[in-house]
C-alpha positions in Angstrom: 174.2 182.1 -3.6 176.2 179.0 -2.3 176.3 180.3 1.1 172.6 180.8 1.3 172.1 177.4 -0.2 174.3 175.8 2.6 172.2 177.8 5.4 169.0 176.6 3.7 170.3 173.2 3.5 171.2 173.3 7.2 167.7 174.7 8.3 166.1 172.0 6.1 168.1 169.2 8.1 167.3 170.8 11.4 163.6 170.8 10.6 163.7 167.2 9.2 165.4 166.3 12.4 162.9 168.2 14.7 160.0 166.7 12.8 161.5 163.1 13.2 162.0 163.7 16.9 158.4 165.0 17.3 157.1 162.2 15.3 159.0 159.8 17.5 157.8 161.5 20.6 154.1 161.0 19.7 154.4 157.7 18.0 152.1 155.1 19.3 150.3 157.7 21.6 146.5 158.1 21.4 144.5 161.4 21.4 140.9 161.0 22.6 137.6 163.0 23.3 134.6 161.3 24.8 131.2 162.4 26.0 129.4 160.2 28.5 126.0 160.8 30.3 123.3 159.2 32.3 120.2 159.6 34.6 121.2 161.1 38.1 119.2 161.0 41.3 115.4 160.9 40.7 113.2 163.7 41.7 112.6 164.3 45.3 109.3 165.8 46.8 110.1 168.5 49.5 107.5 169.3 52.0 107.1 172.4 54.1 104.8 172.8 57.2 105.7 176.1 58.6 102.4 177.7 57.8 100.4 175.2 55.7 101.3 172.0 53.9 103.4 172.9 50.7 105.2 170.7 48.4 108.0 171.2 46.0 110.2 169.2 43.6 113.8 169.0 43.9 115.3 168.1 40.7 118.9 166.7 40.1 120.1 167.2 36.4 121.5 164.3 34.5 125.1 163.4 35.1 127.5 163.8 32.3 131.3 163.9 31.6 133.5 165.4 28.9 137.0 163.8 28.7 139.7 165.0 26.5 143.3 163.8 26.6 146.5 162.3 24.9 148.5 159.4 26.5 151.5 157.5 25.5 151.5 154.7 28.2 152.5 151.1 27.3 150.0 148.7 28.4 151.0 146.0 31.0 150.2 142.5 30.0 147.1 142.3 32.2 145.5 145.1 30.7 142.7 144.5 27.8 143.3 146.0 24.3 140.1 148.0 23.9 139.4 149.2 20.3 138.4 152.7 21.7 139.0 154.8 24.8 135.7 156.2 26.0 137.0 158.3 28.9 135.2 156.1 31.6 138.0 153.7 32.0 139.9 153.4 35.5 143.6 152.7 34.6 145.2 152.2 38.0 148.6 151.4 36.4 148.7 155.1 35.4 149.6 155.9 39.1 152.5 153.4 39.1 156.0 154.8 39.8 157.7 152.9 37.1 156.4 152.2 33.7 157.2 149.7 30.9 158.6 152.2 28.4 161.5 154.6 29.1 159.4 157.7 28.2 155.7 158.0 28.9 153.2 160.9 29.3 149.6 161.6 30.0 147.6 164.8 29.6 143.9 164.4 30.5 141.1 166.8 31.6 137.7 165.5 32.8 135.0 168.0 33.2 131.8 166.3 34.8 128.6 166.9 36.6 127.7 164.2 39.2 124.6 164.3 41.3 124.1 168.1 40.4 127.7 168.9 41.5 130.1 170.1 38.9 133.8 169.7 39.1 136.9 169.3 37.0 139.5 166.3 37.3 143.1 166.7 35.6 145.9 164.4 35.5 148.9 165.3 33.6 152.5 163.8 33.9 155.8 163.2 32.1 157.7 160.1 33.2 161.3 158.9 32.1 162.6 155.7 33.6 166.0 154.3 33.2 167.6 151.2 35.0 169.3 153.3 37.5 167.2 156.4 38.0 163.9 157.8 37.1 162.1 161.1 37.1 158.5 162.3 37.0 156.7 165.6 36.8 153.0 165.7 37.4 149.9 167.7 37.9 147.0 166.3 39.7 143.5 167.9 40.5 140.7 165.8 41.9 137.7 168.1 42.1 135.4 165.4 44.1 138.2 164.8 46.7 139.1 168.7 46.7 142.8 168.2 46.2 145.4 169.8 43.8 149.0 169.9 43.6 152.1 169.9 41.4 155.0 167.4 42.0 158.3 166.7 40.7 160.5 163.8 41.7 164.0 162.4 40.9 165.1 158.8 42.4 167.9 156.6 42.3 166.8 153.0 41.4 168.1 149.8 43.2 167.1 146.7 41.3 166.5 143.8 43.6 165.6 141.5 40.5 163.7 141.8 37.3 160.4 142.0 39.2 161.3 144.2 42.2 163.1 147.5 42.4 163.4 150.1 45.2 164.0 153.8 44.7 165.2 156.7 46.9 165.4 160.5 46.3 163.6 163.7 46.7 160.1 165.0 45.8 159.0 168.6 45.6 155.4 169.6 45.8 153.4 172.9 45.2 149.9 173.2 46.7 147.6 175.3 48.7 148.5 175.7 52.4 146.6 172.6 53.4 145.8 172.6 57.3 145.1 176.2 57.2 141.6 176.9 58.7 140.2 180.4 57.8 137.6 180.0 60.6 139.9 179.4 63.5 140.2 183.4 64.2 136.4 183.3 64.7 136.2 180.6 67.4 135.2 182.0 70.7 136.6 181.0 74.0 133.8 178.6 74.6 134.3 176.8 71.4 131.4 178.2 69.3 131.7 180.2 66.2 130.7 183.9 66.0 129.2 183.4 62.6 126.7 186.3 62.6 129.7 188.9 63.3 131.5 187.1 60.6 128.7 187.5 58.1 128.3 191.2 59.1 132.0 191.7 58.2 131.4 190.1 54.9 128.7 192.6 54.1 125.5 190.9 55.3 123.1 192.7 57.7 120.4 191.9 60.1 117.3 193.9 60.7 116.1 192.8 64.3 113.1 194.8 64.4 111.7 193.4 61.1 113.3 190.1 61.5 114.9 190.4 58.1 118.4 189.3 56.9 119.9 191.1 54.0 122.8 190.1 51.7 125.5 192.4 50.6 123.5 193.4 47.5 120.6 194.5 49.5 118.3 191.8 48.8 116.3 190.1 51.6 117.5 186.5 51.9 115.6 185.4 55.0 112.8 186.4 57.3 113.5 184.0 60.2 116.4 182.9 62.2 115.9 179.2 61.4 116.5 180.0 57.6 119.3 182.1 58.4 121.2 179.7 60.8 120.3 176.5 58.7 120.5 177.9 55.1 122.3 181.1 54.8 125.0 180.8 57.3 126.5 177.5 55.9 126.8 179.1 52.5 128.4 182.3 53.9 130.9 180.0 55.7 131.6 178.0 52.7 132.1 181.2 50.5 134.2 182.7 53.3 136.7 179.6 53.5 137.0 179.4 49.8 137.8 183.2 49.5 140.4 182.9 52.2 142.1 179.6 50.7 142.3 181.3 47.4 144.0 184.6 48.8 147.0 182.7 50.0 149.9 181.6 47.9 150.8 178.1 47.2 153.3 176.4 49.4 156.4 174.5 48.4 157.2 171.4 50.2 160.6 169.6 49.8 160.8 166.1 51.2 162.5 162.8 51.0 160.7 159.8 49.4 161.3 156.1 49.4 159.5 153.8 47.2 159.3 150.2 45.5 157.6 148.6 42.5 156.9 145.0 42.0 155.4 143.4 38.9 155.1 139.7 37.8 152.8 138.2 35.2 151.6 134.9 34.3 148.6 133.8 32.3 146.8 132.5 35.2 148.1 134.9 37.9 149.5 138.4 38.1 150.6 141.0 40.7 151.5 144.7 40.2 152.0 146.7 43.3 153.9 150.0 44.2 154.4 152.2 47.2 155.8 155.6 48.1 156.5 156.8 51.5 157.4 160.3 52.5 158.7 160.5 56.0 160.6 163.9 56.2 159.8 167.4 54.9 162.0 170.2 55.0 160.6 173.1 57.2 161.4 176.5 55.6 159.7 178.4 58.5 156.9 179.8 56.5 153.8 181.1 58.1 151.5 178.8 56.3 153.9 175.7 56.1 152.1 172.5 57.1 154.5 172.1 60.1 152.7 175.0 61.7 149.4 173.2 61.5 151.1 169.9 62.8 152.3 171.3 66.0 155.9 171.9 64.3 156.3 168.2 63.9 157.0 166.0 60.9 154.3 163.9 59.2 153.9 160.9 57.1 152.7 161.2 53.5 152.5 157.9 51.4 150.7 156.5 48.3 150.2 153.1 46.7 148.4 150.8 44.5 147.7 147.2 44.1 146.5 145.2 41.0 146.0 141.5 41.4 144.3 138.8 39.2 143.9 135.1 39.6 142.4 132.5 37.2 141.7 129.6 39.4 140.7 127.3 36.8 139.0 127.8 33.3 135.7 128.7 34.9 136.6 130.7 38.1 138.8 133.9 38.5 139.0 136.8 40.9 140.7 140.2 41.0 141.5 143.2 43.3 142.5 146.5 42.0 142.9 150.0 43.7 145.1 152.9 44.6 145.3 155.1 47.8 146.8 158.5 48.6 147.3 160.3 51.9 149.0 163.8 51.5 148.7 166.5 54.3 146.3 164.3 56.1 143.9 164.4 53.1 142.9 161.0 51.8 141.5 159.9 48.2 141.3 156.5 47.0 139.3 154.1 44.6 139.2 150.3 44.3 137.4 147.4 42.9 137.3 143.9 43.5 135.0 140.9 42.4 134.7 137.3 41.2 134.0 136.0 37.7 132.4 132.6 37.0 132.2 131.5 33.3 129.1 129.2 32.7 129.0 126.9 29.8 
């Protein structure tokens, strides 16, 4: 009986300890769900004069976003303290290499429709920063920019002073084989694309006698070459490229990374900037390695951000904020800038 009591007591202590650790892990974190919507593009009148004048209405459904996430990221001094998080905020400092707290995390999914196009954005990361080293694991998907990758990095930190630090280490990324062009094998010697033959290989057929174009399900989708060339073929090529890209396995890229972070704050002026430079990538000799699409040469990847605010006097102020990425010769960025003048 005593033995069982001791075991139960030990298990109880373990549970209490685990609960305390879990509680500490999520302390000061925020869980949020938000829905936002609004009017999209106005309806457009479409005119057709092939046989006689006809009109139609092209409608674009309303824009919306559904955002859900949980975050534990200490705010920098220049960031406002909003009572609620509505999912529309652009928090550029989330992309910084170094945070204010030792351990921080973000898990956010954003499903949206913009101008009739649906896509998903995701940003998840765990970041742990110490005075002499840091590590970060991240998953990023930008549906609008069509980029997606996993990234893990470990770096040594070199403290220049309290405001400036440098870092050096390694970064490993996992992503689709960017640079691969599925249409390259269909390019003729004269530079043109043999798109009709490609469509036939994908299951489409052409009835030259009746001037009919038929999809793989047997439905007539066009009765003129103009519709076939200008409407059907672009969709066929888009579907083919997406299918071939999805068939290939993701590629590992192991690289060397150099970076810096600088942060200073005063009530009337603040500057927060960071940068990452990736100059060398290990060539594993894989068929779909980006080296093969870059003539076997190295390439430069980099990212950075800038947040600057200046209160010139009690009436006038200005700000500049933004972040930029360039990986595998693909770019995505956003920014904002402006001037505020308080009248009274």
